[in-house]
Phi, psi and omega in degrees: 000148188236163168256124184259113183270355187229088180213133189255161178217157175269145176253092188294318181298315178296323177298318178292322181296318184296329184300334182268001183266147187303326185273002189291315182298321177295324176298311178301320179295323178295315179296318181297325182296327181294329187240042190270349176303134188307317182294319180293314181299320180297316182293322179297323178294322180294320186269349187302316181294320180299309183296319180301318180296311184291329176293331193250334191263116184293314179302321177295319178301311183295319177297319179293324176296315180298319179297326181270358182075028182260118180280324186210151179235144161265112185266138180225156184292148171307125182305339173297348178254021174298317179055048177287357176282344190287145176284173188305313182295315179296319181297319179302311183296317183293319180294316178301313181296318179299313182290328173294321177298315179295321179297320178296320179297310180300318183298331180285339180212064188290343178280349182233351185230138166226166189241143164257109187283186184242146177223159179274075189298333181292346178236087191304321180295319179293318182298319179299316181293321180295319178297317178302317178292321179301316186287354174263000183260140176295144174091351179255137183243356181164210184217148170262133178228160174271179183276351184196141181232108178053043179085358181264120178285160181291348177275355182298130184294344175296342180269003183302319179296323178298313178298321180298317178296319177301318176297314184303318184265001184055043182284138169285126176250107182268115184268111183225117185282168170233071180071184183239096189308322185287345183247016186306312185291320181290335183257017181296317186294149164056028179067025183291340175301330175267312186302311182261320189298320181299303180295328175300311181300317181293322179299317179296313184296316180294324178295322174298313181299322182281304191286338181266001175088008177303318182284343170285318180288336185226072190287349184258014181295144177250087182263131172236126185257134178286162174055041177066017179082015179070214184271346187298309184298323184273352174241034190296332185304323181294317177296318179296320179296316181297323178297324183286319194255344186243118180297331180285346177262356177268060190257014178219174190282336188224166174296156181306320182303327182299320182284320179299327182282002173249008176249178174236158187218135181278170187262021176280075189241328169081354177212140174302324179297318178297321178296315178300318178297317180296316179296323177300326185275322188242343183094146182295339181284356179253006181262137173231153184288137171223149179239339188059034180303137002253025193274157184287347174273009181264198184239115181283327186232079184297330177296315180297319180297317181296323180295332181285341179277088193292339181285349178279136171272177185296322181295317177297317179298318180292326176297316180294324179295315187220319189297319181292323176298322177298320176296318178298317182283339177060229184296341180273003179295339180299338178300332186244011183298315183294332181281322183229074183295151175295140178284000000 
């Protein structure tokens, strides 16, 4: 049985609240623009009800978890509900509603669910305060954030207080993108906004955290990157080479690989070869199970996927199933002990 760190849920109260806000229709138009290719738009309409049900219905979630061999999930809001377009007052209301929705879900099954809450990252001072409040609530282990908030990169110094609060509380910061905004038009065909856009965004965000010194200033951050960390870990040689030969790229205290080996990465990678490359870069002890539940770009059978990575021994597989997630969660791993007991 595994601990799944990458599983989404719908926030119904926040969804209803957002509908009455001035920026909501523009937000919907922006999401639709990502998936406007006729074939993609048609498929999205077909699957919307299925995904909506699985995002919202707890018995279905638990049955799907059992079928996948998942003992426990860290649930986070569907990234389409980040709402980084909201002004400060709107954002406060939306984040409060979102976290209440997540709290209610976790409260219904506390032995199998814990939450990665939501913050108004586009308003850094508010986000720092929200994270502080989240980490004082039962059932929450950290926050899910995107790779960019309303045009602000994660390297922006305005986020320093947010990172400081994350360190103080040993909060898990789960990094999950929502496409690549600058490439929406070029990535419109064939669902490329997700296929390519997601890993590109994560690659950019992790590179910002490393090369701009964020991880030097905040060395105790617990960062977990979705989708195996994008392209950075498996194309690490180019970043390492730049650090060696270019003085303008030696902008942090250590080579890029040093920082990657202090993060965690989920297993939404889709190929044993990709998993092997990721392990070569960061080590098997930095991988944690992710499913991207309930979406079709996720992993339905994480146990089977781990079995296909033949280079892993039994100890590594067991660590990826549960042990590494416990290391990521630190003192809050006790929330999930009953769901995924040590063997």
